[in-house]
N, C-alpha and C positions, 0 to 999 in steps of 0.2 A: 402535358396538356394543360391548358389554362382552366382554372376552376372558377366557379361562381362564388359569390359572397357567402353562400351556405356551405362551401367546401365540397360541393358535388360537381363532378366534371360535367360540362355541357355535352349534349348528345353530338356524336360525330355527324358531319354534314352528310346528307343523303339518307339518314334513317327515317323510315316512315313512322309517324306517330299514330298509334292505334289505341283507342279507348274501348275497353270491354265494359259492358253494362249488364248487371245481373241483379235480380231481386230474389230468385229462388235459391238461396245460399245453403242448400242442403242436397244430400243424395248425389245423383249423377251429374247434375249441372254444376255443383260445387267442385267436384273432381275434374270435370271438363275445364272449368275456368283455371284451376291450378295447373293443369297440364299445359294450357296455352301460355299463361303468364310466366311460368318457369321454363317452358320449352322453346318459346320463340327465340330466334337468334338475336341476341342483344346488339350485335353489330349491325343489324339491318332494321330492327324495330325498337322503337321507344314505346313501351307499353304503360298504360295507366288504367285504372279501374274505378268505376263508379258502382257502388253496391249498397244494398239495404242491409241493416243488421237486425231486422225484425224477426227473422225465422229461426236461425240456429245460433244459440249463445256461443258455441265453441267456434263459430266462424271467425270470431275475433282473433283466434290464433293464426288463421290464414292471413288475415290483414296484417298482423304483426310481422309475419315472415316476409310478406311482400314488401312492406316498408323497410325492413332490414336489408332487402336486396336493392333498395333505391327506387322501387316502383311507387309512383304516386297513387294513393288510394283515397278517394273521396267518398263520403257516405251521403246517401239521400234516402229518406224514408219512402218506402214503396210498400203498399199493402196488397196482399193477394185478393182475388175476387173482384167484384164490381163495386167501385166507390168513386163516382165521378168527381166529387169535390176534392177528395184526397188525391186522386190521380192528377187533377189540374195543378194542385200545389206541388206535387212531386215533379211534374213536367217542367214547371217554372224553375224549380231548384236544379234539375238536371241540365236545363238549357243554360242557366248561368254558369254552371261548372264547365260545360262544353265550350262556351264562349271564352272562358279563361284558358282552358287546355289547348284549344285550337287543334284538334286532331285531324289527320289526313283521312282516317277511316274510323267510323264508329261501328262496333260489332256488338249487337244486342243478343241476349240469350233468353230463351223461354218466353212464356206468354206476356206476363205483366211488364217485364223490362223491355220486351219487344214493342209493346204499345207505347209506354212512356218514353223509352229511349229513342225510338225512331222519330216520334213527334218532336222531341227535344232536339235531336240531331238536325232535323229539317229546319226548325226555328233558329238554330245556331249557325246554320249555313255550312254544315259539314260537307266536305267534297264528296265523300262516298259513305253509303250506309249499307251495312250487311246485317243479316239476321239469321240466327240459328234457332229453329222452332223448338227443338227437343220435344217434339210432339205437338201437333196442331191443336189449338183449343177447340175447334169444331169437331174434333175426334174424341172428345173427353167425356162423353156420356151426359151432356147437358140436355135439358128438355128442348123441345123443338124451337120455342121462341128464342131461348138463349143461343141455340146453335145458329139460327139465322142472324142474330145480332153480332156474334163473334165472327161469323163468316164475312158479313158486310164490313166489319171493322178491319179484318185482315186484308180484304180486297182494297180498302181505302189506303191502308198503310203500305201495301205492296206497290202501289203507284209511286211511292217515294223511296222504295228500297231498290238498291242497285244490284244486289245479289243475295241469294239464300245459300246457306251451307247446311245440308241435310245429313243426318247421321245414319240414314239407311235408305234403301231404295223405296220402301213403302212410304216414307215421309216425303221423298222427292216426288213420287208418283201422285200423291194426294194433293200436293201443291200445284202440280201441272194440271191434273184432272179438275181441280177446283178453279182453274183459270185465274189464278192469282197473278201470274206473270208469264212471260214467254219462257219456253222450256230451257233456253240457253242461259237463263239467269239462275238456275238451280244447280248447285254444285254438290255432288255426292262425295262426302268424306266421312267414312264410317268412324265411329269411336274406336279408340285403340288402347291397348295396355302394353306395358313394358314387359315383353316376354323374356327378357334377360335378367330382370330384377329378381333377387332372392325373395321368396314369399315371407311375410312376417311369421314369427314363431310365437305360438301361444305360451303363456305362463302355465305352470302346473296347476295353479289355482283356477285359471280359465278353463282348462281342459277338464278338471274335476267337477266343474259346474254343470257339465253335460253328463247325464246318467248313461249307464251302459246299454248294450244292445244295439240293434240296427237303428240308425237315426235318419228320419226324414227331416230335411231342413228347409225353412223359409227364411230368406234374408231380404229385408227391405223395410221401408217406412210403413207404419201401421196407419195407412190412409186408404180411403175407398178405392183408389186406382189399383192398388196392389193386390186386391182380391183375397186377403187373408181369411176373411169370414167365410167365404164359400169353400176355401181350402179345408178348413177344419170340419166342415160338413162331409167332405169327401174322405177324410182320413178317420172319422169317428169310428166306423164299424171295424176298420182294420185295427185300430188301437185297442178296442174292446176285446177283439178276438185273439190278438197276438200280443202277449205281455212281454215279448222280447223286442218290441218295436216302440219307439218314442218319436214325438214331434218336437223339434227345436225351433223356436221363433226368435230370430235375432233382429232386433229393431224396436223402435218405439214410435209413438205418434198418437193422433187423436182417437184412434179406435182401440187403444189399450184396454179401457174399461169394458167396452162392448165385446172384445175378444175374451176377456176373463169370464164375462157372463155367459157367452156362447159355449165356452169350454165346460163350464159348470153345468149348464143346462143339458149338454150332451153327455155328461158323466165322464169326461175324459180330462178334467183339469189336472189330475195326478199323473197323467200320461204325457204331459206337455211341459217343456222347460222354456219359460219366457225370459230371454236374456237381457231385454231392454236395449238401450242405445249402446253401441260399441264403436269406438273411434275407427277401428279397422276390422270389419267383420271377417276379413280373409283369415284371421287367426283361427277361426273355428272350422274352416272348410276341411282340414285334414280329418276331423272327427266325424264329419257328416257323410252318410253313405249315398243318399239320393237328394238332389236339390229339386224343389218344385218352385216355379215362378208363375203364379196364377193370375197375373195382371189382366185387367180389363182392356187396357191400352198401353202401349209402350212406344218409345223410340228404339234405341239400342242400349239396353241396360248393362251397366258395368258388372252387375251381379252375375249376369249370364257369362260374360267373358272371363271373369275371375273364376267362376265355377268350372268352366271348361279348362282353363289353364291349370287348375288344381287337379284335373283328371277325375271329375265327378260326373256321373250320369245325370242328365238334366231332363226333367219334364217341364214344358213351358207352354203357355197358351199361344195359339196360332195368330199372333198379332204383331204388327210393327216389324222391327228388324229381327225379332226372334225367328220369324218364319224363314227368312233367307239364311240366317246363320246356321240354323239347325236342319235345313233342307238336306236331303240325301242321307239321312240316318245318323247325323251327328248328335241327335237327341230325339225326344218324343214330343210331338206337337199335339195339343188337345184344344177343343173349343173352349173359350172363356166361359166360366160359370157352369160347365157340365161336370157335375160331381161324379156321375156314374163313369164317365170316360176317364176322369182323373183316378178314380179308385181302381179301375181296370188296369190302367198303365202302371200304377204303383204296385199292384199285386204281381204283375208280370216281372217287374224288376226285383221285387222283394224275393220272389221264388226262384230267380235265375241269376246267381252270381256271375255266370259266364256272360249273360246279356249285359249286366252292369259293366263288366270289364271291356266288352266290345264297344259300348257307347262311350265309355270314358276314353278309350284309345282314339276313337274317331274325333271326339271333342278336342282332345289335346292337339291333334293334327290340324283340325279346322281352325282353331283359334290363332294359329300362327299367321293367318292372313290379316288379323286385326292388330296391327302394330302401331304403337304410340309414335314411333319414329315416322312412319308413313303418314299418320294423321297430322302431325305437326308440319311435315314437309309440304303436304298438299294445301294445308291452310295458308302457309307462307306463300305458296304460288298464287293462291287466290288474292291475297293481299297485294302481292307484287303487280298483279294485273290491273290494279287500281292506282298505281304509282302516279300517273299523270292525269288521273280522272278529275274532271271539273276545272 
């Protein structure tokens, strides 16, 4: 095959050029991006990435891996939150990059990249624009004024969006109910995991860092969305009464100091192991007995799928995709922020090893439906539907 002056083979005729745009380069959106970039069929799709490096320092490792695979990665500063002046500059930068890349499809991910990326794609004349919300911004606990503003902005951007890829039925339903676009523009493609992959193995040092006894585990970013502060309120009396039980917090974030203070005020700091940021939290799952996901809102978190794959009983808030995944007894659903219900559910599982085993078995069976292979396949089918668009 003929090569370019840079030594890189030109793309074969007929490949669709797809540019992925992401600002929130941490947590589940980061993993989702990796799955697409490395999972899409290179014989059918030429993938490029535009991302911000402002959130996670170790995201640079992902960028390096992508470039080693011959994937074009461009960086553009994008700041989370509301910042009209910065967003305008970011949009100009992304527009310039898109005009140079000339993609057939622009696929944006999460709120800020969804705003900047779609506006830039329109300005650059991209033939097709797709968006994955990973949770709608108007569902994120903003005050009423901000909620109205973001809903208005989402409606305006929906008018230039050719399709939405939703990670759970709740996300899809909220987009339709919010009258953002016609129902047939919303594609339901749940997040998936590789159920054939061997799980990572913890080092002896990592396992020793978790103290003995029955362990209640929280895995996630220490941010308001994830609900870790109300979780510790729910477990405080249990930890005080039962010295054979501990809480493990695996993750880091803006609420780290607030969490430390809350644990100290509740008198349970010595009953909690805070592990900080871990590259792959799955290494700790074998040592955890009960997983609690206390989020205020969610799409379909990978923590849930990973915990189910590991055969762990899960208590999760009745929000987003967690509702549909755990329906029918694959886990325990509780209202967000309800410490009394969380405490009751925890005590039932703590006192019943048989119930823990039953929930774990159901979870392992249910998670087989959430396959990475299926997720990538159906995403490719959506891309193919836009092959001759525009």
